C-alpha positions as CSV (number, residue, x, y, z in Angstrom):
1,M,36.3,12.1,-8.3
2,T,39.5,13.1,-9.4
3,I,40.7,16.2,-8.2
4,K,43.8,18.4,-9.8
5,D,45.0,20.3,-7.0
6,P,46.3,23.8,-8.1
7,M,48.6,24.1,-5.0
8,F,51.2,21.4,-6.6
9,E,51.0,23.3,-10.0
10,L,54.2,25.4,-11.2
11,S,52.5,28.1,-13.1
12,R,54.4,31.1,-11.9
13,G,57.1,30.8,-14.6
14,A,59.8,29.2,-16.2
15,A,62.3,26.8,-14.4
16,L,66.2,26.2,-14.2
17,V,68.0,23.1,-13.4
18,T,71.9,22.7,-13.2
19,G,73.5,19.5,-13.4
20,A,70.7,18.6,-15.6
21,A,72.5,15.9,-17.7
22,G,73.5,14.0,-14.3
23,G,71.0,11.2,-13.1
24,I,69.0,13.2,-10.6
25,G,69.1,16.8,-12.6
26,R,67.5,14.7,-15.8
27,E,64.9,13.1,-14.4
28,I,64.2,16.4,-12.3
29,A,64.3,18.4,-15.5
30,L,62.0,16.0,-17.2
31,G,59.7,16.2,-14.4
32,L,59.6,19.7,-14.4
33,A,58.5,20.1,-17.9
34,R,55.9,17.5,-17.5
35,R,54.2,20.0,-15.3
36,G,54.3,23.0,-17.4
37,P,57.1,25.5,-17.0
38,G,60.1,26.2,-19.9
39,V,63.3,24.7,-18.3
40,V,66.5,25.8,-19.1
41,C,68.8,22.7,-18.5
42,I,72.1,23.7,-17.3
43,D,75.7,21.7,-17.3
44,R,79.0,22.1,-18.4
45,A,80.4,22.1,-22.0
46,G,80.1,18.3,-23.3
47,S,77.3,17.1,-21.1
48,D,74.2,15.6,-23.0
49,T,71.8,18.2,-22.4
50,R,70.7,17.7,-25.8
51,S,69.4,14.9,-25.6
52,L,67.4,15.9,-23.1
53,V,66.2,19.0,-24.1
54,E,65.3,16.7,-27.5
55,Q,63.2,14.4,-25.2
56,I,61.5,17.2,-23.2
57,R,60.1,18.6,-26.7
58,R,59.1,15.1,-28.2
59,E,57.0,15.1,-25.1
60,G,55.4,18.4,-25.6
61,G,57.4,20.4,-23.5
62,A,59.5,23.5,-23.9
63,A,63.4,23.1,-22.8
64,I,66.6,24.9,-23.9
65,A,70.2,23.9,-23.4
66,C,72.7,25.7,-21.7
67,D,76.6,25.2,-21.7
68,A,77.9,26.7,-17.9
69,D,80.4,26.2,-15.7
70,V,78.3,26.4,-12.2
71,T,81.3,28.1,-10.3
72,D,81.2,30.9,-13.2
73,E,79.4,33.7,-12.1
74,E,79.7,35.4,-15.7
75,A,78.4,32.3,-17.3
76,M,75.6,31.5,-14.9
77,A,74.2,34.9,-15.1
78,A,74.2,34.5,-19.0
79,A,72.5,31.3,-18.6
80,V,70.2,32.5,-16.1
81,A,69.7,35.2,-19.0
82,E,68.8,33.3,-21.5
83,G,66.4,31.7,-20.0
84,E,64.6,34.6,-19.1
85,R,64.8,35.3,-23.2
86,S,63.3,32.1,-23.8
87,F,60.8,32.1,-21.1
88,G,60.3,34.6,-19.2
89,A,60.6,35.1,-15.4
90,I,62.5,32.6,-13.8
91,A,60.4,31.5,-10.6
92,Y,62.2,28.1,-9.7
93,A,65.4,26.4,-9.8
94,V,67.2,23.0,-9.0
95,N,70.8,23.0,-8.5
96,A,71.9,19.5,-9.0
97,A,75.2,19.6,-10.1
98,G,78.2,17.9,-8.1
99,I,80.5,15.5,-7.7
100,N,82.7,12.9,-6.0
101,I,86.2,12.4,-5.5
102,A,86.8,9.4,-2.9
103,A,89.9,9.8,-1.0
104,E,91.1,9.3,2.8
105,A,91.7,12.0,4.8
106,L,95.6,11.6,5.1
107,E,95.7,11.1,1.5
108,I,93.3,13.5,-0.3
109,T,95.0,17.0,-2.0
110,Q,94.4,20.4,-1.7
111,A,93.6,20.4,-5.3
112,Q,90.9,17.0,-4.9
113,W,89.2,19.0,-1.7
114,S,89.4,22.5,-3.7
115,Q,87.5,20.8,-6.6
116,V,85.0,19.3,-4.9
117,V,84.0,22.5,-2.6
118,A,84.6,24.7,-5.7
119,V,81.7,22.4,-7.4
120,N,79.6,21.3,-4.4
121,M,79.7,24.4,-2.4
122,T,81.0,27.6,-4.3
123,G,78.8,26.3,-7.7
124,I,75.8,26.0,-5.6
125,L,76.2,29.6,-4.1
126,T,76.7,31.1,-7.5
127,S,73.8,29.1,-9.0
128,C,71.6,30.7,-5.9
129,Q,73.2,34.1,-6.4
130,A,72.3,34.1,-10.1
131,Q,68.9,32.5,-9.9
132,A,68.3,35.0,-6.7
133,R,69.1,37.9,-8.7
134,A,66.8,37.3,-11.5
135,M,63.8,36.0,-9.0
136,L,64.0,39.5,-7.2
137,R,63.0,40.9,-10.3
138,H,59.7,39.4,-10.5
139,G,58.5,39.2,-6.7
140,G,60.1,36.3,-5.5
141,G,60.4,32.3,-6.5
142,S,61.5,29.0,-4.8
143,I,64.9,27.1,-5.2
144,V,65.8,23.5,-4.1
145,N,69.6,22.5,-3.7
146,I,70.5,19.1,-4.1
147,A,72.4,18.2,-0.6
148,S,72.9,14.3,0.3
149,M,72.2,12.3,3.4
150,S,75.7,12.4,3.4
151,A,75.3,16.1,4.9
152,S,74.2,14.6,8.2
153,I,75.9,11.1,8.5
154,I,79.0,9.7,7.9
155,N,78.3,6.8,5.2
156,H,79.6,3.2,6.7
157,K,83.1,2.9,5.7
158,Q,83.3,5.1,2.8
159,D,86.2,7.8,2.7
160,Q,85.3,10.8,0.9
161,V,85.9,13.8,3.5
162,A,85.4,16.3,0.9
163,Y,82.1,14.9,0.1
164,Y,81.0,15.3,3.5
165,A,81.7,18.2,4.2
166,S,80.4,20.2,0.8
167,K,76.7,18.5,1.2
168,A,77.2,20.0,4.8
169,G,77.7,23.0,3.8
170,V,75.4,22.8,0.9
171,K,72.5,22.0,3.8
172,H,73.5,25.0,6.3
173,M,74.2,27.4,3.0
174,T,70.5,26.2,2.4
175,K,69.3,27.6,5.7
176,S,71.6,30.7,5.8
177,L,70.1,31.8,2.1
178,A,66.5,31.0,3.4
179,A,66.7,33.2,6.4
180,E,68.1,36.2,4.6
181,W,65.9,35.6,1.5
182,A,62.7,34.8,3.2
183,E,61.2,38.7,3.5
184,R,61.9,38.9,-0.3
185,G,60.0,36.5,-1.4
186,I,62.3,33.3,-2.2
187,R,62.0,29.9,-0.5
188,V,65.1,28.2,-0.3
189,N,65.0,24.2,0.5
190,C,67.2,21.4,-0.3
191,I,66.4,17.3,-0.6
192,S,68.8,15.1,0.4
193,P,69.0,12.1,-1.5
194,G,70.3,8.2,0.1
195,Y,71.3,5.7,-2.2
196,T,70.1,6.3,-5.3
197,I,70.5,4.8,-8.9
198,T,72.6,7.0,-11.3
199,P,75.7,7.0,-13.3
200,M,77.6,8.7,-10.0
201,L,76.8,5.5,-7.8
202,K,79.7,3.6,-8.9
203,A,80.4,0.2,-6.7
204,S,79.9,-3.6,-6.9
205,E,76.9,-5.4,-6.7
206,E,78.4,-7.0,-3.2
207,T,78.4,-3.3,-2.6
208,L,74.5,-2.6,-3.2
209,A,73.6,-5.3,-1.7
210,G,75.1,-4.2,1.4
211,F,73.4,-0.8,0.9
212,R,70.2,-2.2,0.6
213,R,70.5,-4.4,3.5
214,M,71.4,-1.2,5.6
215,T,68.3,1.1,4.2
216,P,64.9,0.0,5.9
217,M,63.3,-0.2,2.6
218,G,65.3,-2.7,1.5
219,R,66.1,-1.1,-1.7
220,L,67.9,1.8,-3.8
221,A,66.2,4.7,-4.9
222,E,65.3,5.6,-8.4
223,A,66.2,9.1,-9.8
224,S,62.8,9.6,-10.6
225,E,61.7,9.2,-6.9
226,M,63.5,12.8,-6.3
227,V,60.9,14.3,-8.8
228,G,58.2,14.2,-6.3
229,P,59.6,16.2,-3.0
230,T,61.2,18.5,-5.4
231,V,57.8,19.6,-7.1
232,F,56.5,19.7,-3.9
233,L,59.2,22.2,-2.4
234,L,59.0,24.4,-5.3
235,S,55.1,24.7,-5.5
236,Q,52.8,26.7,-3.3
237,A,52.0,23.3,-1.4
238,S,55.2,24.5,0.5
239,S,54.3,28.0,0.8
240,Y,55.3,28.1,4.5
241,V,58.4,25.9,3.9
242,T,61.6,27.2,3.8
243,G,65.3,26.3,4.8
244,H,64.2,22.6,5.3
245,D,66.5,19.8,4.7
246,L,64.0,17.1,3.5
247,K,65.7,13.1,3.3
248,I,64.9,10.9,0.7
249,D,66.7,7.4,1.9
250,G,64.4,5.1,2.3
251,G,64.7,5.6,6.2
252,Y,68.5,5.4,6.0
253,T,69.4,8.1,8.3
254,A,66.4,6.6,10.7
255,W,68.8,4.1,12.6
């Protein structure tokens, strides 16, 4: 007998995904659309969100593309408003926009540091603010931020201090927002991917082989493997979960 569990349905309203043109953001946007809600696909101008929207529509889903810089409060507010006009109340949001600049701590410039922190931390806060304001008008919602296993560890022989600090900030910010908004009906959690096959993962085959050796499961993640955990955290299946960091790292941080 097949059991369809309503606990994992996303039927309360529309969904919004930032960084939707990227590897993880794109897969999550597709995964959410396949579960019913209209999806607002947000990325900076020039990103390929249009092909994502076309794919969602070919599959029978509903989506729109919005150009917005996640650090721009007015742009994010406008994107949320456009999503509400198109699909109704925003009940689910995933913040996947992020960048990395690899640089040694003694060499990184303030401009580089500021750029990473602006997108990875300020952008998450700005996005969460715009999303939460909309959710509060309709009785609450659920937000998932994309952190990284690098929020909890320092990756072996990789000098990227700004990335580590910003992702640790996302993890702690998620806890702070969860504690502050829990009584107002908004849950906030984050997922922390390990090494995942995306355009951002630029490394030699030798380096990738090393990543696989250091991961207990012996392989890298597919971006699509971030969808299930995200759906769990957005849905009623996790109704008593907030402020949680869910590591999806093939066991990398277990040893």
